[in-house]
C-alpha positions in Angstrom: 9.5 -2.7 16.4 10.7 0.0 18.7 8.8 1.2 21.7 6.6 4.3 21.4 8.8 7.3 21.7 8.0 10.0 24.2 8.2 13.5 22.9 7.7 15.2 19.6 5.0 14.5 17.1 7.7 13.8 14.5 8.9 10.9 16.7 5.4 9.5 17.1 4.8 9.8 13.3 8.0 8.0 12.6 7.0 5.2 15.0 3.6 4.9 13.4 5.3 4.8 10.0 7.7 2.1 11.0 4.9 0.1 12.7 2.6 0.4 9.7 5.4 -0.7 7.4 6.1 -3.8 9.5 2.4 -4.7 9.7 1.9 -4.3 5.9 5.0 -6.3 5.2 4.1 -9.1 7.5 0.5 -9.3 6.2 2.0 -9.5 2.6 4.4 -12.2 3.7 1.8 -14.2 5.5 -0.6 -14.0 2.4 2.3 -15.1 0.2 3.0 -18.1 2.5 -0.7 -19.1 2.5 -0.7 -18.9 -1.3 2.4 -21.0 -1.8 1.1 -23.7 0.7 -2.4 -23.9 -0.8 -1.4 -23.8 -4.4 1.3 -26.5 -3.8 -1.4 -28.6 -2.0 -3.8 -28.1 -4.9 -1.1 -29.3 -7.4 -0.3 -32.3 -5.2 -3.9 -33.2 -4.8 -4.5 -33.0 -8.5 -1.9 -35.8 -9.0 -2.5 -37.7 -5.8 -6.2 -37.3 -5.0 -6.0 -37.8 -1.2 -8.7 -35.3 -0.3 -10.9 -32.6 -1.7 -9.7 -29.0 -1.4 -12.7 -27.3 -2.9 -12.8 -24.7 -0.1 -9.2 -23.6 -0.9 -10.1 -21.5 -3.9 -11.8 -18.9 -1.6 -8.7 -18.7 0.6 -6.5 -18.4 -2.4 -8.6 -15.5 -3.7 -8.7 -13.8 -0.4 -4.9 -14.2 0.3 -4.1 -13.0 -3.2 -6.2 -9.8 -2.9 -4.7 -9.0 0.5 -1.2 -9.7 -0.7 -1.5 -7.6 -3.8 -3.0 -4.5 -2.1 -0.9 -4.6 1.1 2.3 -5.1 -1.0 1.3 -2.2 -3.2 1.0 0.0 -0.1 4.5 -1.0 1.0 5.9 -0.3 -2.4 4.1 3.0 -2.5 5.5 4.0 0.9 9.1 3.3 -0.3 8.5 4.9 -3.7 9.7 1.7 -5.4 6.9 1.4 -7.9 7.7 1.4 -11.6 8.1 4.8 -13.1 9.3 6.4 -16.2 11.6 9.0 -14.8 13.8 10.4 -17.6 12.1 13.8 -17.5 12.0 14.0 -13.7 15.7 13.1 -13.6 16.6 15.6 -16.2 14.7 18.3 -14.2 15.9 17.2 -10.8 16.8 20.1 -8.5 15.2 22.7 -10.6 12.0 24.7 -10.1 10.5 23.0 -13.1 11.3 19.6 -11.6 9.6 20.5 -8.4 6.5 21.8 -10.3 6.4 18.5 -12.4 6.7 16.5 -9.2 3.9 18.5 -7.6 1.6 18.1 -10.7 2.3 14.3 -10.9 1.7 14.0 -7.1 -1.6 15.8 -7.3 -2.8 13.8 -10.2 -1.8 10.6 -8.4 -3.6 11.8 -5.3 -6.8 12.3 -7.4 -6.5 8.8 -8.8 -6.0 7.4 -5.3 -9.1 9.2 -4.1 -11.2 7.7 -6.8 -9.6 4.3 -6.2 -10.3 4.4 -2.5 -13.9 5.7 -3.0 -14.6 2.9 -5.5 -13.1 0.3 -3.2 -15.3 1.6 -0.4 -18.3 1.4 -2.7 -17.5 -2.2 -3.6 -17.1 -3.0 0.1 -20.5 -1.6 0.8 -22.0 -3.5 -2.0 -20.6 -6.8 -0.7 -22.3 -6.4 2.7 -24.5 -9.3 3.5 -22.9 -11.6 0.9 -20.9 -14.6 1.9 -18.6 -17.0 0.1 -20.2 -20.2 -1.1 -18.0 -22.8 0.6 -16.8 -21.2 3.8 -19.6 -18.7 4.2 -17.1 -16.0 5.0 -18.3 -12.4 4.6 -17.4 -11.1 1.1 -16.6 -7.8 2.6 -13.2 -9.3 3.5 -12.3 -9.5 -0.2 -13.1 -5.9 -0.8 -12.2 -4.0 2.4 -8.5 -4.3 1.5 -9.0 -1.9 -1.4 -10.0 1.2 0.6 -7.5 0.3 3.3 -4.6 0.2 1.0 -6.0 3.3 -0.8 -6.0 5.3 2.5 -2.4 4.2 3.3 -1.3 5.3 -0.2 -3.1 8.6 0.2 -1.4 9.2 3.5 2.0 8.5 1.9 1.2 10.7 -1.1 0.2 13.6 1.2 3.5 13.1 3.0 5.4 13.2 -0.3 3.5 16.4 -1.3 4.4 18.0 2.0 8.0 17.1 1.6 8.0 18.5 -1.9 6.5 21.8 -0.7 8.7 22.0 2.4 11.9 20.0 2.1 13.4 18.5 5.3 16.7 20.3 4.7 16.1 23.8 3.5 19.0 25.5 1.8 21.4 27.2 4.1 21.0 30.9 4.5 23.8 32.9 3.1 24.8 35.8 5.3 25.4 39.1 3.5 29.0 40.0 2.9 30.4 42.4 5.5 
């Protein structure tokens, strides 16, 4: 990661974006690593019963939830999610294409708002509950939902703003002399 830039707010936003991307990616990678190690150990212990790994199911659930939602936020940031884009490609560069993009973005933003709200609701409901084996707070399983939702909302708002006001406006044509 690069040091914090001094200067414009665009430089700071770009730094925050890169830092958030790196954090989300590393969280996803670490969760995947934990999953591979624990699931491999569970398979090994099934055939060679050296020890009990009854506690590992809770860690597998937790790592899987965090990996899925953090990875989804990374995919959302990079606009690499699965889409059916035959109509947007056909309308690309037209006024209708921008209108379609704006409508789809607003609908998506509405979905993400409900997703984040429900995730927050689940998180609040889990307060006070603990996991049976490791007695970890159950909030850890659910808090990733509103966190990833907030990240995806921020990136959706960025996309909407870029649709409304493109980074490179068309060049002004000077009137003929």
